[in-house]
C-alpha positions in Angstrom: -4.2 -36.2 0.2 -0.5 -35.3 0.7 0.5 -31.7 0.0 3.0 -30.7 -2.6 6.2 -29.2 -0.9 7.0 -27.2 -4.1 3.5 -25.6 -4.3 2.9 -22.3 -2.5 -0.3 -20.2 -2.4 0.3 -16.4 -2.4 -2.6 -13.9 -2.2 -2.3 -10.1 -2.4 -5.2 -7.8 -3.3 -3.6 -4.4 -3.6 -0.8 -2.6 -5.5 1.5 -2.4 -2.5 1.0 -6.0 -1.6 1.6 -7.0 -5.2 5.0 -5.2 -5.1 6.0 -6.8 -1.8 4.7 -10.2 -2.9 6.8 -10.0 -6.1 9.9 -9.3 -4.0 9.1 -12.2 -1.7 8.5 -14.6 -4.5 11.8 -13.6 -6.2 13.7 -14.2 -2.9 11.9 -17.5 -2.3 13.0 -18.8 -5.7 16.6 -18.4 -4.7 16.0 -20.4 -1.5 13.6 -23.1 -2.7 14.6 -24.6 -6.1 11.6 -25.7 -8.2 9.1 -23.7 -6.2 5.8 -23.0 -8.0 3.5 -20.2 -6.8 -0.1 -19.5 -7.6 -2.9 -17.3 -6.3 -4.0 -13.7 -6.5 -1.8 -10.8 -7.5 -1.1 -8.1 -10.0 1.4 -7.4 -12.7 4.5 -7.4 -10.4 3.7 -10.9 -8.9 2.8 -12.3 -12.3 6.2 -11.0 -13.6 7.9 -12.8 -10.7 6.3 -16.1 -11.7 2.9 -16.2 -10.0 0.3 -18.2 -11.8 -2.7 -16.0 -11.0 -6.3 -17.1 -10.7 -7.3 -13.4 -11.1 -5.8 -9.9 -11.2 -5.8 -8.2 -7.9 -7.3 -5.0 -9.4 -10.6 -6.9 -9.8 -11.1 -7.2 -6.1 -9.2 -4.2 -4.6 -11.8 -1.7 -3.3 -12.3 0.4 -0.2 -15.5 1.0 1.7 -18.8 -0.7 2.3 -20.7 0.6 -0.6 -17.7 0.1 -3.0 -17.4 -3.5 -2.0 -21.0 -4.2 -2.8 -20.5 -3.2 -6.4 -17.8 -5.9 -7.0 -19.0 -8.5 -4.4 -20.1 -11.1 -7.1 -16.6 -11.0 -8.6 -15.0 -11.2 -5.2 -17.0 -14.3 -4.5 -16.0 -15.8 -7.8 -12.3 -15.2 -7.2 -12.6 -16.6 -3.6 -14.2 -19.8 -4.9 -11.6 -20.1 -7.8 -8.7 -19.8 -5.3 -10.2 -22.6 -3.1 -10.7 -24.8 -6.2 -7.0 -24.3 -7.1 -5.9 -25.1 -3.6 -7.9 -28.4 -3.7 -6.4 -29.2 -7.1 -2.7 -28.2 -6.4 -2.5 -29.1 -2.7 0.1 -26.5 -1.7 2.2 -27.0 1.4 1.7 -23.5 2.7 -0.2 -20.3 2.1 1.2 -16.8 2.3 -1.5 -14.1 2.7 -0.4 -10.5 2.2 -2.3 -7.7 3.9 -5.9 -7.3 2.4 -7.5 -8.5 5.6 -11.2 -8.5 4.8 -10.6 -11.0 2.0 -7.5 -12.8 3.5 -8.9 -13.5 6.9 -11.9 -15.2 5.5 -9.7 -17.1 3.2 -7.5 -18.1 6.1 -10.5 -19.7 7.8 -11.2 -21.9 4.8 -7.6 -22.8 4.4 -7.3 -23.9 8.0 -10.3 -26.1 7.6 -8.3 -27.8 4.9 -5.3 -28.2 7.2 -3.2 -25.7 5.3 -0.7 -23.7 7.4 -1.0 -20.0 7.0 1.8 -17.3 7.0 0.4 -13.7 7.1 2.8 -11.1 5.7 2.1 -7.4 6.4 -0.2 -7.3 9.4 -3.7 -5.9 9.3 -3.8 -2.7 11.3 -5.6 -4.4 14.2 -3.6 -2.3 16.6 -5.4 0.7 15.2 -8.9 -0.5 14.8 -11.1 -3.7 15.0 -8.8 -5.1 17.7 -11.2 -8.0 18.1 -9.7 -9.4 14.9 -6.5 -10.4 16.8 -8.4 -13.3 18.4 -9.3 -14.5 14.9 -5.7 -14.1 13.8 -4.4 -16.1 16.8 -6.7 -19.0 15.7 -6.0 -18.9 12.0 -2.4 -17.7 11.4 0.5 -19.9 12.1 3.1 -17.1 11.8 2.7 -13.3 11.4 5.4 -11.4 9.7 5.3 -7.7 10.6 6.9 -4.6 9.2 7.0 -2.4 12.3 8.8 -3.2 15.6 5.9 -1.9 17.7 3.6 -4.6 16.3 5.6 -7.5 17.9 4.6 -6.8 21.5 1.0 -6.4 20.5 0.8 -9.8 18.8 2.8 -11.6 21.4 0.5 -10.3 24.1 -2.3 -12.1 22.2 -0.6 -15.4 21.7 0.4 -14.9 18.0 3.7 -16.4 16.7 5.1 -13.1 15.3 8.4 -12.2 13.6 9.5 -8.6 12.8 11.1 -8.7 9.3 11.3 -5.0 8.6 9.8 -2.9 5.8 10.6 -3.8 2.2 10.2 -0.2 1.1 13.6 0.5 2.6 15.1 -1.5 -0.3 12.4 -0.8 -2.9 12.5 3.0 -2.6 15.9 4.4 -3.6 17.5 7.6 -2.3 17.2 10.0 -5.2 18.0 13.7 -5.8 15.1 15.9 -4.7 13.5 18.8 -6.5 14.1 21.2 -3.6 17.8 20.5 -3.6 18.2 22.6 -6.8 15.2 25.0 -6.3 15.4 28.0 -4.0 12.7 30.3 -5.3 9.9 30.4 -7.9 11.2 30.3 -11.4 14.7 29.1 -10.7 14.0 25.6 -11.9 11.0 26.4 -14.0 7.5 25.8 -12.8 6.8 23.9 -9.6 6.1 20.3 -10.2 3.0 18.9 -8.4 2.6 15.1 -8.2 -0.9 13.6 -7.7 -1.0 10.1 -6.2 -4.8 9.3 -6.1 -4.4 5.7 -4.9 -4.1 2.2 -6.3 -7.7 1.2 -6.2 -10.3 2.3 -8.8 -12.7 3.3 -6.0 -10.0 5.5 -4.4 -9.2 7.2 -7.7 -12.8 7.9 -8.4 -13.3 9.5 -5.0 -10.1 11.5 -4.9 -8.8 12.4 -8.3 -11.4 15.1 -9.2 -10.7 17.0 -6.0 -6.9 16.7 -6.6 -7.2 18.0 -10.1 -9.5 20.8 -9.0 -6.9 21.7 -6.3 -4.2 21.7 -8.9 -6.2 24.0 -11.0 -6.5 26.4 -8.1 -2.7 26.2 -7.6 -2.2 26.9 -11.3 -4.2 30.1 -11.0 -1.8 31.4 -8.3 1.6 29.8 -9.1 3.5 28.5 -12.1 2.9 24.7 -11.8 3.2 21.6 -13.9 0.9 18.7 -12.8 1.7 15.0 -13.1 -0.4 12.0 -12.0 1.5 9.0 -10.8 -0.5 6.0 -12.1 -0.6 2.8 -10.0 -0.4 -0.3 -12.3 -3.8 -1.4 -10.9 -5.6 1.7 -12.2 -6.8 1.8 -15.8 -5.2 4.6 -17.8 -8.6 5.4 -19.3 -9.9 6.4 -15.9 -7.2 8.9 -15.5 -7.5 10.2 -19.0 -11.2 10.8 -18.5 -10.7 12.7 -15.3 -8.0 14.9 -16.8 -10.2 15.7 -19.8 -13.0 16.8 -17.5 -10.6 19.0 -15.5 -9.4 21.0 -18.6 -5.8 20.9 -17.2 -2.7 19.9 -19.0 -1.4 16.9 -17.1 1.4 14.4 -17.5 0.5 10.8 -16.6 3.6 9.0 -15.3 3.5 5.2 -15.8 7.1 4.3 -15.2 10.0 5.5 -13.0 7.4 6.7 -10.5 9.9 7.1 -7.7 12.0 9.4 -9.9 9.0 11.4 -10.8 7.9 11.9 -7.2 11.4 12.8 -6.1 11.6 15.3 -8.9 8.3 16.9 -7.7 8.1 19.9 -5.3 5.0 18.7 -3.6 2.9 15.6 -3.6 -0.9 15.3 -3.0 -1.2 11.8 -1.8 -3.9 9.3 -0.9 -3.6 7.6 2.5 -1.7 4.3 2.6 1.7 2.9 1.7 2.2 5.7 -0.8 2.7 8.2 2.0 5.7 6.1 3.2 7.1 6.0 -0.4 6.8 9.7 -0.7 8.3 10.2 2.8 11.3 8.0 1.9 11.8 10.1 -1.2 11.7 13.3 0.9 9.1 15.1 -1.1 6.8 17.4 0.9 3.2 16.2 0.8 -0.4 16.6 1.8 -2.3 13.4 2.6 -5.9 13.4 1.3 -8.6 10.8 1.8 -12.3 10.2 1.4 -14.4 7.2 2.3 -18.0 6.4 1.7 -20.2 8.0 4.3 -21.1 4.8 6.1 -17.6 3.5 6.0 -16.3 6.8 7.5 -18.8 6.7 10.3 -17.7 3.2 11.2 -14.0 4.2 11.0 -14.6 7.1 13.3 -16.1 4.8 15.9 -13.4 2.2 15.7 -10.1 3.9 14.9 -8.0 4.5 18.0 -5.0 6.4 16.6 -4.3 10.1 16.7 -3.0 10.0 13.1 -4.1 8.3 9.9 -1.2 8.6 7.5 1.3 5.8 7.8 4.2 8.3 7.5 2.9 10.2 10.6 2.5 6.9 12.5 6.0 5.9 11.7 7.4 9.3 12.8 5.2 9.3 15.9 3.8 12.8 15.3 1.8 14.7 12.8 4.3 15.9 10.2 2.1 15.7 7.1 -1.3 17.4 7.0 -4.2 15.0 6.9 -7.2 16.2 5.0 -10.1 13.6 5.4 -13.7 13.6 4.2 -15.1 17.2 4.2 -11.6 18.7 4.6 -10.5 16.9 1.5 -11.9 19.7 -0.7 -10.0 21.6 -3.5 -9.7 24.8 -1.5 -8.1 23.2 1.6 -5.9 20.9 -0.6 -4.6 23.8 -2.7 -4.0 26.0 0.4 -1.9 23.3 2.1 0.1 22.7 -1.1 0.6 26.4 -1.7 1.9 26.8 1.9 4.5 24.1 1.3 5.5 25.7 -2.0 5.9 29.2 -0.7 6.7 29.0 3.0 10.3 27.9 3.2 10.1 27.4 7.0 7.1 25.0 6.8 8.6 23.2 3.9 12.1 22.7 5.4 10.6 21.5 8.7 8.7 18.8 6.9 11.7 17.8 4.8 13.8 17.5 7.9 11.2 15.3 9.6 10.8 13.1 6.5 14.5 12.5 6.5 13.9 10.4 9.6 11.6 8.0 7.9 14.2 5.6 6.5 15.9 5.2 9.8 12.6 4.6 11.6 11.7 1.8 9.2 14.9 -0.1 10.0 17.6 -2.0 8.1 17.2 -3.2 4.5 16.8 -6.9 3.5 13.1 -7.2 4.7 12.0 -9.3 1.7 14.9 -11.7 2.2 14.1 -12.1 5.9 10.5 -12.7 5.1 11.5 -15.3 2.5 13.7 -17.0 5.0 10.7 -17.4 7.4 8.5 -18.7 4.6 11.1 -21.2 3.4 11.5 -22.4 7.0 7.7 -22.9 7.3 7.6 -24.7 3.9 10.3 -27.1 5.2 8.3 -27.7 8.4 5.1 -28.3 6.4 6.9 -30.8 4.1 8.2 -32.8 7.1 4.7 -33.1 8.7 
């Protein structure tokens, strides 16, 4: 059966992928009149016009034990996507990050003869490098965010294009809290932003410790606490954690970039959020916890000196990384207090974070990615 040149499958399973996917779809609509997109995404991609088989929050989890809890639903969504592919016959698939799901899906798509563009590379250069052989077989073009990824993929025979990082355009340059705060009390209490992640499993693992750390800070310093809610996280989950903590906490659901820039320190889950906070220039502490077995596996496989993306981009450890046992309220509070009270440490971090935007390259990444996808759509339509 002939494919439909105006049908495009787009699959993103996490909040950051949903945001980047929405920008990509919007750019594509300007280049490909009449384009119809369907697949898996969140609120942002739906708003951009995606006809979604399911919401990405239903399948976005981290860790072995966490995946097992939602595995039946993951399988349902996987099967539903393939049924829609068979029904709609898209000309091309764009898979965004989310490698455990998307690489399995790529295999089934290639069996159907559907070309695959992968946008936002799995971090195979960091761990599970054997996956690059799978990618070389299944992916027709890899669109990467970081320049150093190009050489790695080319060495393994993958058609790769560096498009740049869309966060350069998505995260604005905003006034920072420390630009008008010199000492305690000058601008009221210190504002502490908690970014516990975009997956329910992350929030369940991290938020109680972050709130307990905020409580310890509040016992020593004048602070106001705010949680930056990812759109994929139910508000009720945050409300319940806050109630158990006994703290007075603001939950920010819009203008999150402004709220982070207006904070004196951020306690941040590992992932794309560290780059967002870095681009905004807010001093931060990275915190992360995995299930016990997942962490053991990661320790065996990860080959990088740093975990936080912001540290990887800067090429050195600028932001403290508190992982597993170190991600306890005492250590988190101590690191945050150091940034709030030690001007030397704080200014050194702010100076380093000012490099992040330049390290990520020029703007226009979503447009360049859309140009590559439009080219692949045209090629698929001719074949």
